[in-house]
C-alpha positions, 0 to 999 in steps of 0.5 A: 484630092491630092493626098500626100504619101506622107499623110499616112503610113503603110504597115507592110509587115507579114507580107502585106502589100503596101497601099499606094497614094493613088489606091488610097485616094480611090478607096477614100472616094469609094467610101465617101460616095456611100450614104450610111456611116456608123461611128464607133466611139461616138461621144457627147463631148464636143471637144472629142473627135468622136463627137466632131466626126459625127457632126462633120459627117451629118453636116455633110449629108450622110446618115450617121449612126453613133455607136457607144454602149454608154450613151443614148444620144449623140448630137440629137441622134439615137446612139446604139450600144453596138454595130449589131443593134443598128437597124440598117446595114451601114456602108462604112464603119468609122472607128474613133476608139483605142486600138484594143477596142478596134480589134474586137469590134472588127470581128463583129464587122466581119460577122455582119458583112460590113466590109468598109472600115475607116480607122481614124488616126489613133484607132489603128494598129498593125493587128487591126490592119492585118485583120482587115487585109486577111479578111478582105475588109477594105480599110482606110487608116491614118487619114481623118474622115473629116479631111476627105 
């Protein structure tokens, strides 16, 4: 995959270990080897990343479950109001929402046993990353799923 370390930043405060490029590549490979992705923040606006991520993953053969409480459908796919409403257990939860929304939904992921979290650039925050690390949730951040 050849990710350059400069393509992501590591948040290493509060005693958290910093993730190396090789570890990140392995984690991304594990995530991309899965089948089912929830996209939190999916949208029907084709100009926004919440729509582009849904299309990209679907076009690459993944089962995609859009999540947005304001929509019924995204790109022809049923849209769910929350991750708890998805009728199957998803393998990866991809976030395309502001950091303050991410932080609350991460708690739902933990409660549902969803432990692969992808925080798209702009959805991550230090508290969100620390929450994932403190709760043994695998987290990819600051790298776009569409480039993986």
